[in-house]
C-alpha positions as CSV (number, residue, x, y, z in Angstrom):
1,X,0.0,0.0,0.0
2,X,1.3,3.3,-0.8
3,X,2.0,6.1,1.7
4,X,-0.6,8.7,2.6
5,X,-0.2,12.0,1.2
6,X,0.5,13.8,4.5
7,X,3.6,11.3,5.3
8,X,5.7,12.2,8.0
9,X,9.4,13.3,6.8
10,X,11.9,10.6,6.9
11,X,9.6,7.6,7.6
12,X,9.6,4.8,5.0
13,X,7.0,3.2,3.4
14,X,6.4,0.3,1.1
15,X,4.4,0.2,-1.8
16,X,3.2,-3.4,-3.4
17,X,2.0,-3.4,-6.9
18,X,-0.8,-5.7,-8.1
19,X,2.0,-7.8,-9.5
20,X,3.4,-8.5,-6.2
21,X,6.4,-6.4,-6.7
22,X,7.5,-4.5,-3.6
23,X,9.1,-1.2,-3.6
24,X,10.3,0.7,-0.4
25,X,10.3,4.6,-0.6
26,X,10.9,7.4,1.9
27,X,9.6,11.2,1.4
28,X,12.4,13.5,2.9
29,X,11.7,17.2,4.1
30,X,9.1,19.4,4.7
31,X,8.5,22.0,2.2
32,X,10.7,21.2,-1.0
33,X,10.6,17.7,-0.5
34,X,12.8,14.5,-1.7
35,X,11.5,11.1,-2.4
36,X,14.1,8.3,-2.1
37,X,13.0,5.3,-4.0
38,X,14.9,1.9,-3.5
39,X,15.6,-0.2,-6.5
40,X,16.2,-3.8,-6.5
41,X,18.5,-5.2,-9.3
42,X,16.9,-4.8,-12.7
43,X,14.2,-2.5,-11.4
44,X,13.7,0.8,-12.7
45,X,11.7,4.0,-12.3
46,X,10.7,6.8,-14.7
47,X,11.1,10.7,-14.0
48,X,10.7,14.0,-15.4
49,X,14.0,15.5,-16.5
50,X,16.1,17.5,-14.3
51,X,14.4,15.9,-11.2
52,X,17.5,13.9,-10.1
53,X,19.0,15.1,-6.8
54,X,21.3,12.3,-5.9
55,X,21.5,8.4,-6.6
56,X,23.7,5.6,-5.6
57,X,27.0,4.5,-7.8
58,X,25.3,1.4,-9.2
59,X,22.2,3.4,-11.0
60,X,22.4,4.2,-14.7
61,X,20.6,7.0,-15.9
62,X,19.1,7.4,-19.6
63,X,17.3,10.0,-21.3
64,X,14.7,8.6,-23.8
65,X,11.6,9.3,-25.6
66,X,8.8,7.7,-24.2
67,X,5.8,7.1,-26.7
68,X,3.4,6.6,-24.4
69,X,3.9,9.7,-22.5
70,X,2.0,12.0,-25.1
71,X,3.4,15.3,-25.6
72,X,1.7,17.5,-28.1
73,X,3.7,19.6,-30.8
74,X,2.6,22.9,-29.3
75,X,3.7,21.7,-25.9
76,X,7.1,21.0,-27.3
77,X,7.0,24.4,-29.3
78,X,6.7,26.3,-26.0
79,X,9.3,24.4,-24.1
80,X,7.8,21.4,-22.7
81,X,10.1,18.3,-22.5
82,X,9.4,15.6,-24.7
83,X,11.6,13.0,-23.1
84,X,11.8,11.4,-19.7
85,X,14.9,9.9,-17.6
86,X,14.8,6.2,-16.7
87,X,16.8,5.3,-13.6
88,X,17.8,1.6,-14.0
89,X,19.4,-0.7,-11.4
90,X,21.7,-3.1,-13.5
91,X,24.1,-4.2,-10.6
92,X,23.8,-7.1,-8.4
93,X,23.2,-5.3,-5.2
94,X,20.4,-3.1,-4.1
95,X,20.5,0.8,-5.1
96,X,18.5,4.2,-4.5
97,X,17.3,7.3,-6.3
98,X,16.6,10.7,-4.8
99,X,14.0,12.6,-6.9
100,X,13.6,16.2,-5.7
101,X,10.9,18.8,-6.4
102,X,11.6,21.7,-8.8
103,X,10.0,24.4,-6.5
104,X,8.7,24.7,-2.8
105,X,6.3,21.9,-3.1
106,X,5.2,18.5,-1.5
107,X,5.3,15.0,-3.1
108,X,2.0,13.1,-3.0
109,X,2.5,9.3,-3.5
110,X,-0.6,8.0,-5.5
111,X,-1.4,4.5,-6.0
112,X,-3.5,4.7,-9.2
113,X,-4.8,1.1,-8.9
114,X,-6.8,2.5,-5.9
115,X,-8.2,5.3,-7.8
116,X,-9.8,3.2,-10.6
117,X,-6.5,3.8,-12.5
118,X,-7.0,7.2,-13.6
119,X,-6.5,10.7,-12.1
120,X,-6.5,14.1,-13.3
121,X,-3.7,16.6,-12.1
122,X,-2.7,20.1,-12.5
123,X,-0.2,20.9,-15.3
124,X,3.3,19.6,-14.7
125,X,2.3,17.8,-11.7
126,X,4.1,14.5,-12.4
127,X,7.3,13.9,-10.7
128,X,8.1,10.1,-11.3
129,X,6.7,7.0,-11.2
130,X,7.0,3.2,-10.5
131,X,5.6,0.3,-12.8
132,X,2.6,1.0,-15.0
133,X,1.9,4.6,-15.2
134,X,1.0,6.8,-18.2
135,X,1.3,10.5,-18.8
136,X,-0.8,12.3,-21.3
137,X,-2.7,15.4,-21.9
138,X,-6.4,15.7,-20.7
139,X,-7.0,18.5,-23.1
140,X,-7.3,18.5,-26.8
141,X,-5.5,21.9,-27.7
142,X,-7.3,22.4,-31.0
143,X,-9.3,25.6,-30.6
144,X,-12.7,24.2,-31.9
145,X,-12.4,21.5,-29.1
146,X,-11.6,23.7,-25.9
147,X,-14.7,24.2,-23.9
148,X,-14.8,25.6,-20.2
149,X,-14.5,22.2,-18.5
150,X,-12.1,21.0,-15.7
151,X,-9.7,19.5,-18.5
152,X,-8.7,23.2,-19.5
153,X,-7.3,23.6,-16.0
154,X,-6.2,20.2,-14.8
155,X,-4.3,19.4,-18.1
156,X,-2.4,16.4,-17.2
157,X,-4.0,12.8,-17.0
158,X,-2.3,9.8,-15.1
159,X,-3.4,6.4,-16.0
160,X,-2.4,2.9,-15.2
161,X,-2.0,0.5,-12.3
162,X,1.2,1.8,-10.8
163,X,2.5,4.3,-8.2
164,X,2.9,8.0,-9.1
165,X,4.4,10.7,-7.5
166,X,2.9,14.0,-8.2
167,X,3.6,17.6,-6.7
168,X,1.5,20.3,-5.0
169,X,2.4,23.6,-3.6
170,X,2.1,24.7,0.2
171,X,-0.1,22.6,2.5
172,X,-1.9,20.0,1.1
173,X,-5.5,18.7,2.3
174,X,-7.2,15.6,1.4
175,X,-11.3,15.7,0.9
176,X,-13.2,12.4,0.8
177,X,-16.3,13.4,-0.8
178,X,-19.4,11.1,0.0
179,X,-22.0,10.5,-2.9
180,X,-23.9,13.8,-3.3
181,X,-21.6,15.9,-1.1
182,X,-20.6,19.3,-2.7
183,X,-17.5,21.2,-2.3
184,X,-16.5,24.5,-3.7
185,X,-12.6,25.2,-4.4
186,X,-10.8,27.8,-6.4
187,X,-9.6,25.9,-9.5
188,X,-5.9,26.8,-9.0
189,X,-6.0,25.1,-5.6
190,X,-6.8,21.6,-7.0
191,X,-3.8,19.7,-7.1
192,X,-5.5,16.3,-8.3
193,X,-8.7,14.5,-8.4
194,X,-10.0,11.2,-9.5
195,X,-12.5,11.0,-12.3
196,X,-15.5,10.1,-10.2
197,X,-15.9,13.4,-9.1
198,X,-18.5,15.5,-10.9
199,X,-17.1,18.8,-11.7
200,X,-19.1,22.3,-12.7
201,X,-16.9,25.5,-13.7
202,X,-18.1,28.7,-12.4
203,X,-16.7,32.1,-13.6
204,X,-17.1,34.7,-10.9
205,X,-18.0,38.1,-12.2
206,X,-17.7,39.9,-15.7
207,X,-14.4,39.4,-17.8
208,X,-12.9,42.8,-16.7
209,X,-12.1,41.0,-13.5
210,X,-9.5,39.0,-15.2
211,X,-7.8,42.3,-16.4
212,X,-8.0,44.3,-13.5
213,X,-7.3,41.7,-10.7
214,X,-8.8,38.4,-11.5
215,X,-8.1,36.5,-7.9
216,X,-10.8,33.8,-7.4
217,X,-12.0,34.3,-10.8
218,X,-12.9,30.8,-11.5
219,X,-14.0,28.3,-9.0
220,X,-15.3,24.6,-9.2
221,X,-18.1,23.0,-7.7
222,X,-17.2,19.6,-6.9
223,X,-19.7,16.6,-6.3
224,X,-18.8,13.3,-4.9
225,X,-17.9,10.5,-4.6
226,X,-14.2,10.9,-5.0
227,X,-11.2,12.3,-3.5
228,X,-9.5,15.6,-4.1
229,X,-6.2,17.0,-3.2
230,X,-6.3,20.7,-2.4
231,X,-3.0,22.8,-2.4
232,X,-2.7,25.8,-0.4
233,X,-0.2,27.7,-2.8
234,X,-0.1,26.8,-6.5
235,X,3.1,27.3,-8.2
236,X,1.4,29.6,-10.6
237,X,0.3,32.0,-7.8
238,X,3.5,31.6,-6.0
239,X,5.5,32.7,-9.1
240,X,2.8,35.6,-10.1
241,X,3.7,37.1,-6.6
242,X,7.4,36.8,-6.8
243,X,7.1,38.4,-10.3
244,X,5.0,41.3,-9.1
245,X,7.4,42.0,-6.4
246,X,10.3,41.8,-8.6
247,X,8.8,44.0,-11.5
248,X,6.7,46.6,-9.4
249,X,9.0,47.9,-6.8
250,X,8.2,51.2,-4.9
251,X,8.8,54.0,-7.3
252,X,10.3,56.3,-4.8
253,X,12.7,53.5,-3.9
254,X,13.7,53.1,-7.7
255,X,13.9,56.4,-9.3
256,X,16.0,55.1,-12.3
257,X,12.7,53.4,-13.4
258,X,11.7,56.7,-15.1
259,X,14.9,56.9,-16.8
260,X,14.7,53.4,-18.3
261,X,11.1,54.4,-19.4
262,X,12.4,57.2,-20.9
263,X,15.3,55.8,-22.7
264,X,12.9,53.0,-24.0
265,X,10.7,55.5,-25.6
266,X,13.4,57.4,-27.1
267,X,14.8,54.3,-28.8
268,X,11.3,53.5,-29.9
269,X,11.0,56.8,-31.4
270,X,14.5,56.9,-33.0
271,X,13.7,53.3,-34.6
272,X,10.4,54.5,-36.1
273,X,12.0,57.8,-37.6
274,X,14.7,56.1,-39.0
275,X,12.6,53.2,-40.8
276,X,10.5,56.2,-42.2
277,X,13.5,57.9,-43.6
278,X,14.8,54.7,-45.0
279,X,11.6,54.3,-46.5
280,X,11.0,57.5,-48.3
281,X,14.6,57.3,-49.7
């Protein structure tokens, strides 16, 4: 059985697959966590590129293209990785691999067999997996097929019968919804849920709220039965707050801001005038 999502740091757990394979793992740390997975000879795990933190000397690492992990052309064009990393233990003795979160996030071990073999996650939630796990896009990115459903926001789907480790920001709450039980959640705070949950998307207020401050603009009404993992600090919100603090300092503390703006407009004016002169010539 996989560990609960609220696993105590440094407490070891054991995952047993439906084929009988036993894989011990350990979640380390409090906020920016690391999962250490033990590998017996000839065992392997699959992880996202750049997630390896440490590993034993017997482990081999290979960067490969995995066809079953679907990545669209547009995702690749905008910088999404099209490969995965396979960590394999070819040696005669046991080894281990430490997979780290790319930001201040917690690691949730999800036994897909206990979720009906399918779960919806936030974008880039997948960290690594053991045994049978397929990562795909829940959303068809063609414009005519984009409708305001949950798949627009939870764009990653994990299927299979293996153990997947996914990411969630801040503190994480697990809500078990009974049949007919209703829960309203900000869409950005949904880390993952299983597909038995009925979801209705609600837009709060007119479109101008999205332009002039769109906090809590979209909420999801979830109706059970099912399980929902809720995160208190989504990475998107966290990065937006950092960007605002960096790019919008107090003007009195940054007087050169006006000089930079003046230089920008002067250069833009010079480019426009030069282009007009060259055109007339």
